[in-house]
C-alpha positions in Angstrom: -12.1 -5.8 -0.8 -12.5 -7.4 2.2 -13.4 -5.7 5.7 -11.9 -9.3 7.2 -9.6 -8.8 10.1 -6.5 -11.3 10.2 -6.1 -11.7 13.8 -2.5 -12.5 15.2 -1.4 -15.9 17.1 -0.2 -15.6 20.6 3.5 -15.0 19.5 3.2 -13.3 16.5 1.8 -10.7 18.8 4.4 -10.6 21.7 7.0 -10.2 18.6 5.3 -7.4 17.2 4.3 -5.7 21.1 8.0 -6.3 21.3 9.3 -4.9 18.0 7.2 -1.5 18.8 8.5 -1.1 22.4 12.3 -1.3 21.2 11.6 1.0 18.0 9.9 3.6 20.3 12.3 3.3 23.2 14.6 4.3 20.9 12.6 7.2 19.2 13.0 8.8 22.4 16.4 8.3 23.3 18.5 7.3 20.2 21.8 6.0 20.4 24.6 8.7 19.9 28.0 9.1 19.0 30.8 11.9 18.7 31.3 15.3 20.6 29.4 18.3 20.8 28.5 20.0 16.8 29.7 16.7 15.6 27.5 14.2 16.9 25.2 12.0 14.8 22.5 9.2 15.7 22.9 5.8 15.0 20.4 4.4 13.1 18.4 1.7 14.4 18.7 -2.0 13.0 15.6 -4.4 13.9 16.0 -7.9 12.6 13.3 -10.5 12.5 13.8 -14.5 12.2 11.6 -16.7 11.7 10.3 -20.1 9.8 8.6 -20.1 6.8 5.0 -19.3 7.5 5.9 -18.1 10.6 4.2 -14.7 10.3 7.1 -12.4 9.4 4.7 -10.1 6.7 2.2 -9.7 9.7 4.1 -9.4 12.6 5.6 -6.6 10.7 2.2 -4.4 9.1 1.3 -5.0 12.9 4.4 -3.6 14.4 4.3 -0.7 11.6 0.8 0.0 12.5 1.5 0.1 15.9 4.3 2.5 16.3 2.6 4.7 13.7 -0.4 4.6 16.0 1.7 5.6 19.0 4.4 8.1 17.5 2.3 10.0 16.1 -0.9 10.0 17.8 
């Protein structure tokens, strides 16, 4: 296995940071429906759409890593 790190381009880093930010915000204050004892959380759903070979996998991998670091210090 290689120890080489992959550097994100600016637009990839910005997308990753934004996904992390909205996910952490939602984890802290999730949307809830219902009344009193019948309340339930609405699941969080995030889309990422981009052209082929734009680095979607890298963006999501970086976002998940950042979320894990921030959500579980």
